[in-house]
DRENKESE-240136 format. One record per residue (C-alpha): residue number from 1; residue in three letters; x, y, z. Coordinates in nm, 2 decimals, always signed. Layout:
N
{NUM "ALA" {X Y Z}}
...
// end
This chain:
148
{1 "MET" {+0.00 +0.00 +0.00}}
{2 "SER" {+0.28 +0.24 +0.08}}
{3 "VAL" {+0.43 +0.17 -0.26}}
{4 "VAL" {+0.10 +0.27 -0.43}}
{5 "VAL" {+0.09 +0.58 -0.21}}
{6 "LEU" {+0.45 +0.66 -0.30}}
{7 "LEU" {+0.37 +0.61 -0.68}}
{8 "LEU" {+0.07 +0.83 -0.64}}
{9 "ILE" {+0.27 +1.11 -0.47}}
{10 "ILE" {+0.54 +1.09 -0.75}}
{11 "SER" {+0.27 +1.10 -1.02}}
{12 "GLN" {+0.10 +1.39 -0.85}}
{13 "PHE" {+0.43 +1.58 -0.83}}
{14 "LEU" {+0.50 +1.52 -1.20}}
{15 "LEU" {+0.14 +1.62 -1.30}}
{16 "HIS" {+0.17 +1.93 -1.09}}
{17 "ARG" {+0.50 +2.02 -1.26}}
{18 "ARG" {+0.35 +1.96 -1.60}}
{19 "PHE" {+0.05 +2.16 -1.51}}
{20 "LYS" {+0.27 +2.46 -1.41}}
{21 "GLN" {+0.45 +2.44 -1.74}}
{22 "VAL" {+0.12 +2.44 -1.94}}
{23 "GLN" {-0.01 +2.72 -1.72}}
{24 "ARG" {+0.30 +2.94 -1.79}}
{25 "ARG" {+0.27 +2.88 -2.16}}
{26 "TYR" {-0.10 +2.96 -2.15}}
{27 "LYS" {-0.03 +3.29 -1.97}}
{28 "LEU" {+0.23 +3.38 -2.23}}
{29 "LEU" {-0.01 +3.30 -2.51}}
{30 "MET" {-0.29 +3.50 -2.35}}
{31 "ARG" {-0.07 +3.80 -2.28}}
{32 "GLY" {+0.06 +3.82 -2.64}}
{33 "PRO" {+0.30 +4.09 -2.77}}
{34 "GLY" {+0.27 +4.44 -2.63}}
{35 "GLY" {+0.07 +4.32 -2.33}}
{36 "ALA" {-0.24 +4.25 -2.54}}
{37 "ASP" {-0.43 +3.93 -2.47}}
{38 "LEU" {-0.53 +3.68 -2.74}}
{39 "GLU" {-0.89 +3.81 -2.75}}
{40 "GLN" {-0.77 +4.16 -2.83}}
{41 "ILE" {-0.54 +4.04 -3.10}}
{42 "LEU" {-0.81 +3.83 -3.26}}
{43 "ASP" {-1.05 +4.12 -3.24}}
{44 "ARG" {-0.80 +4.35 -3.41}}
{45 "TYR" {-0.74 +4.10 -3.69}}
{46 "ALA" {-1.12 +4.06 -3.74}}
{47 "ASN" {-1.17 +4.43 -3.76}}
{48 "GLY" {-0.88 +4.44 -4.01}}
{49 "VAL" {-1.04 +4.17 -4.23}}
{50 "LYS" {-1.37 +4.36 -4.22}}
{51 "GLY" {-1.20 +4.68 -4.33}}
{52 "LEU" {-1.03 +4.49 -4.62}}
{53 "GLU" {-1.37 +4.34 -4.73}}
{54 "GLU" {-1.52 +4.69 -4.74}}
{55 "LYS" {-1.22 +4.82 -4.93}}
{56 "THR" {-1.25 +4.53 -5.18}}
{57 "GLN" {-1.62 +4.61 -5.24}}
{58 "GLU" {-1.54 +4.97 -5.29}}
{59 "ILE" {-1.27 +4.88 -5.54}}
{60 "SER" {-1.51 +4.65 -5.73}}
{61 "ARG" {-1.77 +4.93 -5.75}}
{62 "ASN" {-1.50 +5.17 -5.88}}
{63 "GLN" {-1.39 +4.91 -6.14}}
{64 "GLU" {-1.75 +4.87 -6.27}}
{65 "VAL" {-1.77 +5.25 -6.31}}
{66 "LEU" {-1.44 +5.26 -6.49}}
{67 "ASN" {-1.54 +4.97 -6.72}}
{68 "GLU" {-1.86 +5.17 -6.82}}
{69 "LYS" {-1.65 +5.48 -6.89}}
{70 "ILE" {-1.40 +5.28 -7.10}}
{71 "ALA" {-1.68 +5.13 -7.30}}
{72 "GLU" {-1.79 +5.49 -7.38}}
{73 "ALA" {-1.44 +5.61 -7.47}}
{74 "LEU" {-1.32 +5.65 -7.83}}
{75 "CYS" {-1.07 +5.38 -7.92}}
{76 "ASN" {-0.85 +5.31 -8.22}}
{77 "PRO" {-0.98 +5.56 -8.48}}
{78 "GLY" {-0.99 +5.43 -8.84}}
{79 "LEU" {-0.86 +5.67 -9.10}}
{80 "VAL" {-0.89 +5.63 -9.48}}
{81 "ARG" {-0.72 +5.88 -9.71}}
{82 "PHE" {-0.83 +5.91 -10.07}}
{83 "ASN" {-0.84 +6.12 -10.38}}
{84 "ALA" {-1.19 +6.26 -10.40}}
{85 "PHE" {-1.14 +6.42 -10.74}}
{86 "ASP" {-0.95 +6.28 -11.04}}
{87 "ASN" {-0.78 +6.61 -11.13}}
{88 "MET" {-0.62 +6.64 -10.78}}
{89 "GLY" {-0.27 +6.51 -10.73}}
{90 "SER" {-0.27 +6.36 -10.37}}
{91 "ASP" {-0.49 +6.18 -10.13}}
{92 "LEU" {-0.59 +6.49 -9.94}}
{93 "SER" {-0.95 +6.38 -9.87}}
{94 "PHE" {-1.02 +6.16 -9.57}}
{95 "SER" {-1.27 +5.96 -9.38}}
{96 "LEU" {-1.22 +5.92 -9.00}}
{97 "ALA" {-1.43 +5.69 -8.79}}
{98 "LEU" {-1.44 +5.77 -8.41}}
{99 "LEU" {-1.62 +5.49 -8.23}}
{100 "ASP" {-1.65 +5.35 -7.88}}
{101 "ARG" {-1.64 +4.98 -7.79}}
{102 "ARG" {-2.01 +4.95 -7.87}}
{103 "GLY" {-1.97 +5.09 -8.22}}
{104 "ASP" {-2.14 +5.42 -8.13}}
{105 "GLY" {-1.98 +5.75 -8.25}}
{106 "VAL" {-1.93 +5.95 -8.56}}
{107 "VAL" {-1.76 +5.93 -8.90}}
{108 "LEU" {-1.60 +6.25 -9.04}}
{109 "THR" {-1.53 +6.29 -9.40}}
{110 "GLY" {-1.33 +6.58 -9.54}}
{111 "LEU" {-1.34 +6.64 -9.92}}
{112 "TYR" {-1.05 +6.85 -10.04}}
{113 "GLY" {-1.09 +7.05 -10.36}}
{114 "ARG" {-0.88 +7.32 -10.52}}
{115 "ASP" {-1.12 +7.60 -10.43}}
{116 "GLU" {-1.27 +7.47 -10.11}}
{117 "THR" {-1.27 +7.19 -9.85}}
{118 "ARG" {-1.58 +7.05 -9.70}}
{119 "VAL" {-1.62 +6.84 -9.39}}
{120 "TYR" {-1.92 +6.61 -9.32}}
{121 "ALA" {-2.02 +6.43 -9.00}}
{122 "LYS" {-2.25 +6.13 -8.98}}
{123 "PRO" {-2.36 +5.98 -8.65}}
{124 "LEU" {-2.31 +5.61 -8.60}}
{125 "LEU" {-2.50 +5.37 -8.38}}
{126 "LYS" {-2.36 +5.01 -8.35}}
{127 "GLY" {-2.15 +5.07 -8.66}}
{128 "THR" {-2.43 +5.18 -8.89}}
{129 "SER" {-2.58 +5.52 -8.98}}
{130 "ASP" {-2.92 +5.64 -9.09}}
{131 "TYR" {-2.74 +5.84 -9.36}}
{132 "SER" {-2.59 +5.67 -9.67}}
{133 "LEU" {-2.22 +5.60 -9.62}}
{134 "THR" {-1.96 +5.62 -9.89}}
{135 "GLU" {-1.72 +5.34 -9.96}}
{136 "GLU" {-1.44 +5.52 -9.79}}
{137 "GLU" {-1.65 +5.59 -9.48}}
{138 "GLU" {-1.74 +5.22 -9.46}}
{139 "LYS" {-1.37 +5.13 -9.49}}
{140 "ALA" {-1.29 +5.36 -9.20}}
{141 "ILE" {-1.57 +5.22 -8.99}}
{142 "LYS" {-1.45 +4.86 -9.07}}
{143 "LYS" {-1.09 +4.95 -8.97}}
{144 "THR" {-1.21 +5.08 -8.63}}
{145 "LEU" {-1.44 +4.79 -8.56}}
{146 "GLU" {-1.17 +4.54 -8.64}}
{147 "LYS" {-0.94 +4.70 -8.37}}
{148 "ILE" {-1.21 +4.70 -8.10}}
// end
């Protein structure tokens, strides 16, 4: 019986030592760096994550607005130069298509003559116009739409 009691006392002593070690580690863990306990550290990280989520949502909204603005911006104008009149020496006349990514915009045509120069503008919706288009204007529109 005394052997059993002695073994129990030794095991109790070892368990007590082990418990003190675990308790010391637990106190260090709960104290954390800078004297903050684990709960405060986790709360700070949770608030940081919430702030990052809000910032991500704001960035997503801004990106959607920018995508809409980019779709409305003019991109890759198509230019075709040509000789409008046979008696003129150079390709001084032009057709210039200015379209956004949806094909909306305008086609400008400048006709150069010896005595005068005229510029015409025709609105475009999805790459087509209500006005009749010349061959050069259609080429300029096609050039622009191929680049989009």
